[in-house]
Structures are given as C-alpha cells and as structure tokens.
MMTF fields as JSON, N, C-alpha, C and O atoms, coordinates in Angstrom:
{
  "mmtfVersion": "1.0.0",
  "mmtfProducer": "UNKNOWN",
  "numBonds": 339,
  "numAtoms": 340,
  "numGroups": 85,
  "numChains": 1,
  "numModels": 1,
  "chainsPerModel": [1],
  "groupsPerChain": [85],
  "chainIdList": ["A"],
  "bondAtomList": [4, 2, 8, 6, 12, 10, 16, 14, 20, 18, 24, 22, 28, 26, 32, 30, 36, 34, 40, 38, 44, 42, 48, 46, 52, 50, 56, 54, 60, 58, 64, 62, 68, 66, 72, 70, 76, 74, 80, 78, 84, 82, 88, 86, 92, 90, 96, 94, 100, 98, 104, 102, 108, 106, 112, 110, 116, 114, 120, 118, 124, 122, 128, 126, 132, 130, 136, 134, 140, 138, 144, 142, 148, 146, 152, 150, 156, 154, 160, 158, 164, 162, 168, 166, 172, 170, 176, 174, 180, 178, 184, 182, 188, 186, 192, 190, 196, 194, 200, 198, 204, 202, 208, 206, 212, 210, 216, 214, 220, 218, 224, 222, 228, 226, 232, 230, 236, 234, 240, 238, 244, 242, 248, 246, 252, 250, 256, 254, 260, 258, 264, 262, 268, 266, 272, 270, 276, 274, 280, 278, 284, 282, 288, 286, 292, 290, 296, 294, 300, 298, 304, 302, 308, 306, 312, 310, 316, 314, 320, 318, 324, 322, 328, 326, 332, 330, 336, 334],
  "bondOrderList": [1, 1, 1, 1, 1, 1, 1, 1, 1, 1, 1, 1, 1, 1, 1, 1, 1, 1, 1, 1, 1, 1, 1, 1, 1, 1, 1, 1, 1, 1, 1, 1, 1, 1, 1, 1, 1, 1, 1, 1, 1, 1, 1, 1, 1, 1, 1, 1, 1, 1, 1, 1, 1, 1, 1, 1, 1, 1, 1, 1, 1, 1, 1, 1, 1, 1, 1, 1, 1, 1, 1, 1, 1, 1, 1, 1, 1, 1, 1, 1, 1, 1, 1, 1],
  "groupList": [{"groupName": "MET", "atomNameList": ["N", "CA", "C", "O"], "elementList": ["N", "C", "C", "O"], "formalChargeList": [0, 0, 0, 0], "bondAtomList": [1, 0, 2, 1, 3, 2], "bondOrderList": [1, 1, 2], "singleLetterCode": "M", "chemCompType": "L-PEPTIDE LINKING"}, {"groupName": "LYS", "atomNameList": ["N", "CA", "C", "O"], "elementList": ["N", "C", "C", "O"], "formalChargeList": [0, 0, 0, 0], "bondAtomList": [1, 0, 2, 1, 3, 2], "bondOrderList": [1, 1, 2], "singleLetterCode": "K", "chemCompType": "L-PEPTIDE LINKING"}, {"groupName": "ASN", "atomNameList": ["N", "CA", "C", "O"], "elementList": ["N", "C", "C", "O"], "formalChargeList": [0, 0, 0, 0], "bondAtomList": [1, 0, 2, 1, 3, 2], "bondOrderList": [1, 1, 2], "singleLetterCode": "N", "chemCompType": "L-PEPTIDE LINKING"}, {"groupName": "ALA", "atomNameList": ["N", "CA", "C", "O"], "elementList": ["N", "C", "C", "O"], "formalChargeList": [0, 0, 0, 0], "bondAtomList": [1, 0, 2, 1, 3, 2], "bondOrderList": [1, 1, 2], "singleLetterCode": "A", "chemCompType": "L-PEPTIDE LINKING"}, {"groupName": "GLU", "atomNameList": ["N", "CA", "C", "O"], "elementList": ["N", "C", "C", "O"], "formalChargeList": [0, 0, 0, 0], "bondAtomList": [1, 0, 2, 1, 3, 2], "bondOrderList": [1, 1, 2], "singleLetterCode": "E", "chemCompType": "L-PEPTIDE LINKING"}, {"groupName": "LEU", "atomNameList": ["N", "CA", "C", "O"], "elementList": ["N", "C", "C", "O"], "formalChargeList": [0, 0, 0, 0], "bondAtomList": [1, 0, 2, 1, 3, 2], "bondOrderList": [1, 1, 2], "singleLetterCode": "L", "chemCompType": "L-PEPTIDE LINKING"}, {"groupName": "SER", "atomNameList": ["N", "CA", "C", "O"], "elementList": ["N", "C", "C", "O"], "formalChargeList": [0, 0, 0, 0], "bondAtomList": [1, 0, 2, 1, 3, 2], "bondOrderList": [1, 1, 2], "singleLetterCode": "S", "chemCompType": "L-PEPTIDE LINKING"}, {"groupName": "PRO", "atomNameList": ["N", "CA", "C", "O"], "elementList": ["N", "C", "C", "O"], "formalChargeList": [0, 0, 0, 0], "bondAtomList": [1, 0, 2, 1, 3, 2], "bondOrderList": [1, 1, 2], "singleLetterCode": "P", "chemCompType": "L-PEPTIDE LINKING"}, {"groupName": "GLY", "atomNameList": ["N", "CA", "C", "O"], "elementList": ["N", "C", "C", "O"], "formalChargeList": [0, 0, 0, 0], "bondAtomList": [1, 0, 2, 1, 3, 2], "bondOrderList": [1, 1, 2], "singleLetterCode": "G", "chemCompType": "PEPTIDE LINKING"}, {"groupName": "PHE", "atomNameList": ["N", "CA", "C", "O"], "elementList": ["N", "C", "C", "O"], "formalChargeList": [0, 0, 0, 0], "bondAtomList": [1, 0, 2, 1, 3, 2], "bondOrderList": [1, 1, 2], "singleLetterCode": "F", "chemCompType": "L-PEPTIDE LINKING"}, {"groupName": "VAL", "atomNameList": ["N", "CA", "C", "O"], "elementList": ["N", "C", "C", "O"], "formalChargeList": [0, 0, 0, 0], "bondAtomList": [1, 0, 2, 1, 3, 2], "bondOrderList": [1, 1, 2], "singleLetterCode": "V", "chemCompType": "L-PEPTIDE LINKING"}, {"groupName": "ARG", "atomNameList": ["N", "CA", "C", "O"], "elementList": ["N", "C", "C", "O"], "formalChargeList": [0, 0, 0, 0], "bondAtomList": [1, 0, 2, 1, 3, 2], "bondOrderList": [1, 1, 2], "singleLetterCode": "R", "chemCompType": "L-PEPTIDE LINKING"}, {"groupName": "GLN", "atomNameList": ["N", "CA", "C", "O"], "elementList": ["N", "C", "C", "O"], "formalChargeList": [0, 0, 0, 0], "bondAtomList": [1, 0, 2, 1, 3, 2], "bondOrderList": [1, 1, 2], "singleLetterCode": "Q", "chemCompType": "L-PEPTIDE LINKING"}, {"groupName": "HIS", "atomNameList": ["N", "CA", "C", "O"], "elementList": ["N", "C", "C", "O"], "formalChargeList": [0, 0, 0, 0], "bondAtomList": [1, 0, 2, 1, 3, 2], "bondOrderList": [1, 1, 2], "singleLetterCode": "H", "chemCompType": "L-PEPTIDE LINKING"}, {"groupName": "THR", "atomNameList": ["N", "CA", "C", "O"], "elementList": ["N", "C", "C", "O"], "formalChargeList": [0, 0, 0, 0], "bondAtomList": [1, 0, 2, 1, 3, 2], "bondOrderList": [1, 1, 2], "singleLetterCode": "T", "chemCompType": "L-PEPTIDE LINKING"}, {"groupName": "TYR", "atomNameList": ["N", "CA", "C", "O"], "elementList": ["N", "C", "C", "O"], "formalChargeList": [0, 0, 0, 0], "bondAtomList": [1, 0, 2, 1, 3, 2], "bondOrderList": [1, 1, 2], "singleLetterCode": "Y", "chemCompType": "L-PEPTIDE LINKING"}, {"groupName": "ILE", "atomNameList": ["N", "CA", "C", "O"], "elementList": ["N", "C", "C", "O"], "formalChargeList": [0, 0, 0, 0], "bondAtomList": [1, 0, 2, 1, 3, 2], "bondOrderList": [1, 1, 2], "singleLetterCode": "I", "chemCompType": "L-PEPTIDE LINKING"}, {"groupName": "ASP", "atomNameList": ["N", "CA", "C", "O"], "elementList": ["N", "C", "C", "O"], "formalChargeList": [0, 0, 0, 0], "bondAtomList": [1, 0, 2, 1, 3, 2], "bondOrderList": [1, 1, 2], "singleLetterCode": "D", "chemCompType": "L-PEPTIDE LINKING"}, {"groupName": "TRP", "atomNameList": ["N", "CA", "C", "O"], "elementList": ["N", "C", "C", "O"], "formalChargeList": [0, 0, 0, 0], "bondAtomList": [1, 0, 2, 1, 3, 2], "bondOrderList": [1, 1, 2], "singleLetterCode": "W", "chemCompType": "L-PEPTIDE LINKING"}, {"groupName": "CYS", "atomNameList": ["N", "CA", "C", "O"], "elementList": ["N", "C", "C", "O"], "formalChargeList": [0, 0, 0, 0], "bondAtomList": [1, 0, 2, 1, 3, 2], "bondOrderList": [1, 1, 2], "singleLetterCode": "C", "chemCompType": "L-PEPTIDE LINKING"}],
  "groupTypeList": [0, 0, 1, 2, 3, 2, 4, 5, 6, 5, 7, 0, 4, 8, 9, 10, 11, 7, 11, 12, 10, 3, 13, 3, 9, 8, 10, 6, 11, 8, 14, 5, 15, 2, 15, 16, 1, 3, 8, 1, 16, 7, 1, 7, 4, 1, 17, 8, 6, 11, 16, 6, 11, 18, 7, 10, 6, 10, 16, 11, 4, 19, 5, 3, 3, 12, 8, 8, 6, 10, 6, 9, 11, 12, 8, 2, 12, 17, 6, 7, 7, 16, 7, 3, 6],
  "groupIdList": [1, 2, 3, 4, 5, 6, 7, 8, 9, 10, 11, 12, 13, 14, 15, 16, 17, 18, 19, 20, 21, 22, 23, 24, 25, 26, 27, 28, 29, 30, 31, 32, 33, 34, 35, 36, 37, 38, 39, 40, 41, 42, 43, 44, 45, 46, 47, 48, 49, 50, 51, 52, 53, 54, 55, 56, 57, 58, 59, 60, 61, 62, 63, 64, 65, 66, 67, 68, 69, 70, 71, 72, 73, 74, 75, 76, 77, 78, 79, 80, 81, 82, 83, 84, 85],
  "secStructList": [7, 7, 7, 7, 2, 2, 2, 2, 6, 1, 7, 1, 1, 1, 3, 3, 7, 2, 2, 2, 2, 2, 2, 2, 2, 6, 1, 7, 2, 2, 2, 2, 2, 2, 2, 2, 2, 6, 6, 1, 1, 7, 7, 7, 3, 3, 3, 6, 6, 6, 3, 3, 3, 3, 3, 2, 2, 2, 2, 2, 2, 2, 2, 2, 2, 6, 6, 6, 1, 7, 7, 7, 1, 1, 1, 7, 6, 6, 7, 7, 7, 7, 7, 7, 7],
  "xCoordList": [4.4, 3.788, 4.405, 4.389, 4.88, 5.448, 4.28, 3.306, 4.352, 3.365, 3.507, 4.571, 2.432, 2.341, 3.273, 3.286, 4.015, 4.784, 3.982, 4.504, 2.789, 1.962, 1.665, 1.774, 1.284, 1.12, 2.189, 1.963, 3.473, 4.69, 4.855, 5.485, 4.311, 4.494, 3.564, 3.745, 2.59, 1.509, 1.72, 2.016, 1.554, 1.751, 0.602, -0.311, 0.555, -0.488, -1.709, -2.851, -1.423, -2.595, -2.212, -1.056, -3.354, -3.02, -3.444, -4.338, -2.784, -3.147, -2.061, -0.882, -2.455, -1.492, -1.719, -2.878, -0.683, -0.673, -0.745, -0.518, -1.08, -1.238, -0.121, -0.342, 1.206, 2.378, 2.366, 2.61, 2.096, 2.031, 0.96, 1.164, -0.208, -1.43, -0.946, -1.059, -0.409, -0.123, 0.908, 0.85, 1.87, 2.834, 2.134, 2.381, 1.245, 0.592, -0.217, -0.3, -0.731, -1.554, -0.699, -1.099, 0.537, 1.421, 1.17, 1.408, 0.678, 0.292, 0.933, 1.513, 0.824, 1.481, 0.377, -0.711, 0.66, -0.262, -1.343, -2.531, -0.895, -1.909, -2.993, -4.183, -2.532, -3.419, -4.251, -5.433, -3.798, -4.526, -5.678, -6.797, -5.355, -6.41, -7.41, -8.59, -6.983, -8.017, -8.939, -10.123, -8.446, -9.226, -10.264, -11.388, -9.806, -10.702, -11.86, -13.037, -11.457, -12.459, -13.458, -14.668, -12.894, -13.893, -14.716, -15.546, -14.39, -15.075, -14.633, -15.38, -13.351, -12.762, -12.083, -11.883, -11.712, -11.088, -11.746, -12.131, -11.958, -12.765, -11.785, -10.557, -12.635, -11.853, -11.141, -11.567, -10.079, -9.309, -9.866, -10.63, -9.526, -10.073, -8.993, -7.882, -9.545, -8.576, -8.277, -9.156, -6.955, -6.468, -5.893, -4.756, -6.882, -6.612, -7.083, -8.044, -6.476, -6.902, -6.075, -6.538, -4.866, -4.112, -3.516, -2.75, -3.85, -3.284, -4.316, -5.388, -4.106, -4.951, -4.452, -3.234, -5.39, -4.829, -6.063, -7.219, -5.777, -6.791, -6.612, -5.445, -7.576, -7.234, -6.632, -7.082, -5.554, -4.923, -5.918, -5.888, -6.819, -7.773, -8.65, -8.879, -9.138, -9.637, -8.981, -9.581, -7.626, -6.894, -6.59, -6.448, -6.483, -6.308, -7.508, -7.368, -8.753, -9.985, -10.048, -10.445, -9.646, -9.637, -8.654, -8.927, -7.527, -6.508, -7.157, -7.111, -7.763, -8.263, -9.472, -9.716, -10.269, -11.339, -10.932, -11.671, -9.67, -9.075, -8.065, -7.262, -7.987, -7.138, -5.652, -4.717, -5.504, -4.141, -3.516, -2.454, -4.158, -3.707, -4.853, -5.899, -4.675, -5.773, -5.503, -4.347, -6.476, -6.207, -6.971, -7.567, -6.989, -7.665, -6.895, -7.413, -5.629, -4.634, -4.978, -4.846, -5.375, -5.559, -6.87, -7.476, -7.389, -8.632, -9.898, -10.968, -9.719, -10.879, -11.866, -11.928, -12.581, -13.508, -14.761, -15.446, -15.15, -16.43, -16.24, -17.143, -15.052, -14.932, -15.64, -15.57, -16.384, -17.232, -16.495, -15.342, -16.949, -16.336, -16.079, -16.869, -15.072, -14.749, -15.548, -15.471, -16.419, -17.287, -16.363, -15.393, -16.906, -16.25, -16.889, -18.034, -15.96, -16.394, -16.964, -17.372],
  "yCoordList": [-29.922, -28.649, -27.506, -27.636, -26.525, -25.329, -24.605, -24.367, -24.242, -23.467, -21.99, -21.514, -21.381, -19.854, -19.195, -19.682, -18.162, -17.572, -16.958, -16.903, -16.497, -15.959, -16.998, -16.706, -18.222, -19.265, -19.577, -19.815, -19.593, -19.883, -18.936, -19.309, -17.804, -16.786, -17.027, -16.41, -17.86, -17.899, -19.336, -20.362, -19.293, -20.545, -21.387, -20.885, -22.787, -23.694, -23.458, -23.745, -22.948, -22.717, -21.655, -21.252, -21.165, -20.084, -18.86, -18.828, -17.732, -16.33, -15.623, -15.915, -14.67, -13.803, -12.36, -11.947, -11.523, -10.196, -9.423, -9.984, -8.031, -7.2, -7.38, -7.589, -7.324, -7.299, -8.591, -8.501, -9.813, -11.036, -10.967, -11.352, -10.443, -10.395, -9.544, -9.961, -8.365, -7.487, -8.053, -7.839, -8.788, -9.399, -10.504, -10.543, -11.398, -12.361, -11.785, -12.362, -10.704, -10.003, -9.244, -8.981, -8.905, -8.196, -6.666, -5.953, -6.175, -4.69, -4.15, -4.869, -2.958, -2.237, -2.488, -2.945, -2.187, -2.223, -1.158, -1.401, 0.003, 1.069, 0.617, 0.82, -0.029, -0.527, -1.632, -1.718, -2.399, -3.527, -2.976, -3.488, -1.88, -1.273, -0.633, -0.635, -0.042, 0.567, -0.56, -0.321, -1.73, -2.811, -3.287, -3.674, -3.23, -3.586, -2.551, -2.906, -1.229, -0.189, -0.373, -0.221, -0.709, -0.87, -2.253, -2.513, -3.123, -4.37, -5.383, -6.322, -5.264, -6.275, -7.396, -8.49, -7.072, -8.079, -8.024, -6.914, -9.003, -9.019, -8.303, -8.279, -7.688, -6.947, -7.995, -9.148, -7.579, -8.474, -8.693, -7.864, -9.761, -9.879, -8.946, -8.616, -8.646, -7.974, -8.872, -9.525, -8.883, -9.644, -8.535, -8.069, -8.187, -7.052, -5.685, -5.676, -4.614, -3.377, -2.997, -2.183, -3.554, -3.029, -4.027, -3.64, -5.356, -6.384, -6.737, -7.198, -6.574, -7.192, -8.308, -8.443, -9.363, -10.563, -11.278, -11.013, -12.134, -12.795, -14.282, -14.661, -15.201, -16.64, -16.783, -16.128, -17.683, -17.841, -18.428, -18.072, -19.289, -19.882, -18.777, -18.962, -17.702, -16.625, -15.975, -15.598, -15.813, -15.244, -16.168, -15.681, -17.481, -18.432, -18.416, -18.424, -18.393, -18.24, -17.05, -17.137, -15.937, -14.729, -14.856, -14.409, -15.437, -15.663, -16.592, -16.336, -17.683, -18.575, -18.077, -18.53, -17.149, -16.414, -15.612, -15.328, -15.168, -14.16, -14.979, -14.312, -16.301, -16.949, -17.018, -17.315, -16.744, -16.773, -15.403, -15.308, -14.383, -13.038, -12.0, -12.313, -10.858, -9.846, -8.97, -8.593, -8.614, -7.912, -6.619, -6.223, -5.861, -4.67, -3.392, -2.278, -3.616, -2.517, -1.623, -0.4, -2.226, -1.351, -0.831, -1.016, -0.124, 0.482, -0.369, 0.075, -1.536, -2.457, -2.243, -3.037, -1.111, -0.775, -1.607, -1.595, -2.351, -3.112, -4.5, -5.326, -4.809, -6.195, -6.396, -5.566, -7.536, -7.81, -7.923, -8.348, -7.622, -7.888, -9.338, -10.14, -9.721, -11.193, -11.409, -10.64, -12.569, -12.765, -13.266, -14.015, -12.656, -13.089, -14.544, -14.932, -15.166, -16.416, -16.343, -17.364],
  "zCoordList": [-0.954, -1.42, -0.449, 0.775, -1.018, -0.206, 0.329, -0.384, 1.591, 2.435, 1.941, 1.544, 2.003, 1.777, 2.852, 3.983, 2.564, 3.469, 4.579, 5.692, 4.401, 5.383, 6.473, 7.664, 6.047, 6.943, 7.843, 9.029, 7.296, 7.987, 9.243, 10.233, 9.163, 10.264, 11.388, 12.438, 11.271, 12.362, 13.151, 12.54, 14.416, 15.146, 14.78, 14.125, 15.188, 14.828, 15.738, 15.38, 16.871, 17.811, 18.754, 18.886, 19.482, 20.511, 19.939, 19.093, 20.399, 20.014, 19.355, 19.552, 18.554, 17.86, 18.064, 18.095, 18.211, 18.424, 17.163, 16.091, 17.239, 16.016, 15.151, 13.958, 15.636, 14.718, 13.893, 12.69, 14.454, 13.811, 12.717, 11.566, 13.158, 12.112, 10.963, 9.811, 11.229, 10.163, 9.234, 8.023, 9.8, 9.012, 8.065, 6.86, 8.696, 7.941, 6.686, 5.602, 6.967, 5.911, 4.887, 3.753, 5.382, 4.482, 4.541, 3.566, 5.722, 5.857, 7.076, 7.889, 7.175, 8.504, 9.549, 9.199, 10.846, 11.936, 11.773, 11.987, 11.396, 10.959, 10.059, 10.303, 8.964, 7.905, 8.566, 8.235, 9.378, 10.035, 10.858, 10.831, 11.612, 12.281, 11.48, 11.831, 10.342, 9.279, 8.82, 8.585, 8.693, 8.187, 9.226, 8.906, 10.493, 11.712, 11.653, 11.587, 11.679, 11.579, 10.476, 10.643, 9.34, 8.148, 8.142, 7.272, 9.222, 9.32, 8.402, 8.126, 7.848, 6.933, 7.656, 7.129, 8.953, 9.867, 11.088, 11.456, 11.804, 13.177, 14.196, 14.117, 15.231, 16.127, 17.003, 17.081, 17.641, 18.521, 19.865, 20.358, 20.478, 21.987, 22.745, 22.331, 23.826, 24.797, 25.969, 26.53, 26.336, 27.433, 28.414, 28.346, 29.346, 30.262, 29.659, 28.89, 29.966, 29.393, 28.161, 27.362, 27.972, 26.899, 25.947, 25.065, 26.091, 25.219, 24.19, 24.581, 22.993, 21.742, 21.337, 21.221, 21.037, 20.453, 19.734, 20.066, 18.802, 18.068, 18.246, 18.347, 18.304, 18.153, 16.775, 15.834, 16.625, 15.374, 14.496, 13.318, 14.876, 14.014, 13.298, 12.103, 13.876, 13.223, 12.16, 11.153, 12.366, 11.384, 10.209, 9.088, 10.419, 9.415, 8.586, 7.363, 9.146, 8.407, 7.499, 6.337, 8.056, 7.159, 6.064, 4.949, 6.309, 5.159, 4.107, 2.904, 4.622, 3.658, 2.924, 1.806, 3.493, 2.791, 1.781, 0.838, 1.907, 0.876, 0.04, -0.611, -0.037, -0.948, -0.406, -1.15, 0.853, 1.407, 1.675, 2.291, 1.224, 1.42, 1.295, 0.726, 1.786, 1.787, 0.578, 0.386, -0.254, -1.515, -1.449, -2.45, -0.195, -0.171, -0.52, -0.456, -0.893, -1.142, -2.362, -2.325, -3.32, -4.628, -4.825, -5.88, -3.768, -3.905, -3.99, -4.406, -3.597, -3.693, -2.407, -1.468, -2.514, -1.425, -1.426, -0.403, -2.494, -2.554, -2.05, -2.181, -1.451, -0.998, 0.213, 1.119, 0.313, 1.503, 2.767, 2.678, 3.925, 5.215, 5.369, 4.871, 6.0, 6.476, 7.674, 8.632, 7.655, 8.74, 9.904, 9.793, 11.127, 12.42, 12.871, 12.638, 13.5, 14.035, 15.308, 15.862]
}
C-alpha cells in the first residue's frame, strides 16, 4: 500500500521543526502558526529560547485525527481543536 505523501516527509521518531510540520500539513509556516494560535495544532516545545519543535508522534496523531491531512483551509471555522498529548 502506498503511504500518504505527508507521512513520507516525517521521520519515524524524534522531533520536527516548523518547516517540516507545515509541509506535512500542506500549509505555509504562517498558516501553521495561525492554526497554533487558534488551538487547532498543539504549541511546539522550545529547545532553548529560539528553537521550536514538536515530537513527531504528536504531529502524526494530529494528521491521523484529520484523516491524513488538515482540512481547515476552506473556511471550516467550526472544526474542533486537535487534542494535545
């Protein structure tokens, strides 16, 4: 079975940076941060004062909860937030 293209861009374990997460969800980094602000994606962890990252397991859970992709683009303002782990 062919894997989803979004899953192919994520490592099996470890952490992912905002650019990788935005790519996995198919959005820009600006849109990614808008989703975080709206509570649709969990806030990243901070590694030091400037580095944002997420455990890849959290991003995989978010993708799975959305059926493999995020469908917030077409004005779907009523979609529930994705629970943080």
